[in-house]
N, C-alpha and C positions, 0 to 999 in steps of 0.2 A: 405218687401224689406229692409233688414238691411244694405246692402252695398250701400252706396250713394256717389255721387260725386258733391254734391252741392258746388258751389264756385270754383270747379276745372275746368281746361281748358285742353282739349285733342286734339291732332293732330293725325289723322289716315290717313296714306298714302295708296293709292290704294283703296280708300273707295267708288268709284263710283259704285261698284257692288260686288257680292260674299262675301267673308269673311270680307273685309274692311267695306262694307256697313252694314253687320250684327253687327260688333263691334261698329260702329258709332251710329247706331240706339239704341243699348242697353245702351251705355254710356249716350246718351242724355236722354233716358227714366229714367235713374237714376240720373239725375240732372246736368250732365256735359255740359259745353259749348264746342261745337265740331267744329273743322276745318276739313272739308271733302276735302281731297286732292286726285285728280285723274287727270292724264294727258289725259285720255280718248282715249288712243291708242288701237291698235289691240293687240291680244294675243302675237304676236311676237315683240311688241314694236313700230310698225310703226304707223304713223298718230297721231292725237290728237284732242280732243274736250272737252270743259268744261261742256258739256250737262249732262253727267252722274253724276258728282259731284253736279251740280245744282239740279238735281232731288232728290238726297238723302237729300240735305238741305231742299228742299220743304217738303219732308216726315217728317223730324224732326220738322220743324216749324208747320206743320199741326197738329202734335201731341202735340204742346205746348212747344217744346224745342227751344234752341238757337243754331244756327249753321251758318257758312259761308263756301263758296266754295273756293277752291284754285286749279288752274290748272297747277301748277309748275311741272316740271320733277324733280324727286329726284336725278337725275344724274347731274343736272345743278347747279353749285355753286350759280349763281345769283338768280336762281329760288328758291332754298332752302332758301337763305337769305330773299327773298321776302315773302316766306311763313311764316317764323318766324316773320318778321316785321308786316305782315298783322295780324297775331295772336295777337301780343302784342298791336298793334293799336286798335284792336277790343275788346280784352278781358283783357289785362293788365298783363297776366302771362301765363306760360305753365307748367302744372303739369304732363301731360301724353303724351307719344309718343308711338304709335303703328306703327311700320314699317312693312307694309304689301305689298307694291307695288312690282309687279314682272311681268316677261314675260317668255316665253318659246321659245327655238330654238332647239328642240329635233332632234338628229341624232346620229348614232353610231360614235364613236370617229374617226374611219377610214375615215368616209365620212364628218365629220364636218370641216368647215372652221374656221380658228382662229378668224375671225371677229365675228362669231356666238358664240364662246367661250367668247370672250372679252365682248360683249354687255350684256350677261347674268350675268357675274361677275360684270360688271359696275352697272347694275340695282339692283341686289339682294344684293350684298355685299357693294359696294360703295354707292348705293342708300339707304342703311341703315346707313352707317358710316357718310355720309354728314349731314343728318337731326339730328342724335345724336350729332355730333360735334356742330351743330348750336344751340342746346338747352342745352348743357351740362353746360356751365357757368351760364346760367340763373337758372338752377335747383340747382347748387351749391350755388348760392347767396341766393336763397330762402329756402335752406336747405330742399328741398323736390323734389323728382322726381320719376316717375315710367315709365320704358321703357320696351317694349316687342318687341323682334326681331322675325322674322318668319323663322324658319328652316324647315327641311323636312326629311321624312324617306329616301329620296334619299341621302341626306347628311350624315345621320346617318348610313345607311345600304347599299346604292347603288341601282341603278335602270338602266336597260339597256337603252342606248341612251341618257343619261343625265349627262355626265361627267361635262359639264359646270355648270349645275344647282346644281349638287351634290357638286362640289368644292366650289361654292359660299355659299351654305347652311351650309356646315360644317364650312366654314370660319366664319360664323356668330356665331357659338357656341364658337369658340376661342375668338372672339370679346367680346361676353357676359362674358366669364369666367374671363377676365381681368377687364372689366368694373365693374363687381360685387364687385371686391376688391377695385377699385379706388373710387367707389361711396359710400362705407359703411359709411365713416365718415360724409358724407353730406346727409344721409338719401335718397340716390338714389338707388332704387332697380331695377335690370335688370334681366329679364327672357326671355326664348325662348318658343314659341309655335310651335309645329310640328303638323300641322292640316291634317286631311284627310277629304276632302269635295268635293262635286260635284259643281264646279264653272265653269266659262267660260273657264278657263285654263285646267280643268281636266275632265269635264263631259263626254268627249268621251271615257274615260278610264273605266267608270262604266257601268255595265250591267243595262239595263233600270229599272229592278225591284229594284235596289239598290239606284237609284237616290234619291228617297224620303227619305230613311234612312240617307243619307249622306248630308243633307242640311247644308249650312254654319252656320246657326244660332245655330246648335247643338255644334259647336266648341266654340262659343262666351262666354258661361259661364266661361270657363277656362281662357280666355283672360281677362275678366272683373275682375276675382279674382286676376290675376297676376298684375293688375294695381291698386289694392285697397290699402287702408291704411295698412292693415295687411298682405300684400303679402310677400311671401318668396323672396329670391334673389338667382340667379345663378341656377335656375331650368329649365330643359327641360321638358315641359308638352306636352304630346301627346294627341290628342283629335280627335274624329270622331264618328258620329252617337250616341252621348250622352255617349260615353265611354271615360274615362280619365285615363291616367297612366303617370308615370314619367320615363323618360329614363336617363341613366347615362353612363358615360365613367368609366369603372372599370378596375382595374389592379390586376393581380394575385400576391400572396405573393412572388413568385419567389424563387430562391435559390442562395446562394453564391458559385460560382465556383472558386473564387480566381484569382489572377493576372496572373496565368499560364493557364487560360482558353483558349481553342482553339475551332475552329468550330466543331471539333470532339467531344469534351466534351459537348458542347452545344447540339449537336445532340443526344448524349447518354443520356442526362438528360432532353430531351425535354418534356417528359410526366410530370415531376415535375415542370419544368419552366412554362408550359402552364396550369397547374392545377388551375382552377378558384375557388376551395374551399377556403373560407376565403378571397375572393377578396374584394377590397375596392374601393369606389369612393372618390377622393380627392377634397378638396375645393380649393386648390391652389397648384402650382407646387412644392413648397418647401416641401410639405408633401411626395412627391415621393423621394426626396433627403434624407429625414429623414428615409424613409424605407431602402434605400441603406446603410445608416450608421448603422442602426440596424442590417442588414444582416452581415455587416463587423464585428460587435461585437458578432456575433453568436446567436443573438436573433431570 
């Protein structure tokens, strides 16, 4: 077991079950002190109980690890502040944050009420932003931090009935893409996991014979690597059933149509404009501008 987290402290949100539980157990197994955060609500975000988080803490302690439970909502400013304070009071530092908490309010966009759109964005997007903001200065001060946000194939590619979820999940990719730049000088690495797993939120979507193959613990090895000492930064790692791959936003080379371009010339040259041969993934937005300048110069 070469990847270890001895002396490191990790917060895992939504860790009372499913993916978060699997991440928390593995981190503790590898020496991390873990804060198991879970509001304990229903899949749609209603209700709340600290029982689920406490059970995971008991599992970790029974295996010889160190952990504490926290029942704060990741959408509540005071609750997030309390989670961070509780962590510092107990363990003295915060090295790792895995933002995993989430809910679902699925419905076609035509039938979805705006309140159901808002709450999903609040939990997934702002429920990641708020904990990250709360630990960011601590990680900068200690010149070390590892953060994983949880995106989804719905955000990357779309899924019927999940406009709210998809908008929030792709928003997290944009969030990561800038944080990876801002964290570089302070040794803070920020990545995204796009998991496919049979959890309380998703198990109804899987055929019965696929449930065994898509267990949450089969995603966790990728997450553990992304919060390790030698992790990359700015990566979208997709994982499910023990299969791991990297997703990227790529851009075609395109072509220079000149300042006199019209909608008609765009249409006439669409095959070339949309040709993905030689497509690139950029690490920062300025690289796209650089490409446009190259096209202007005829390169």
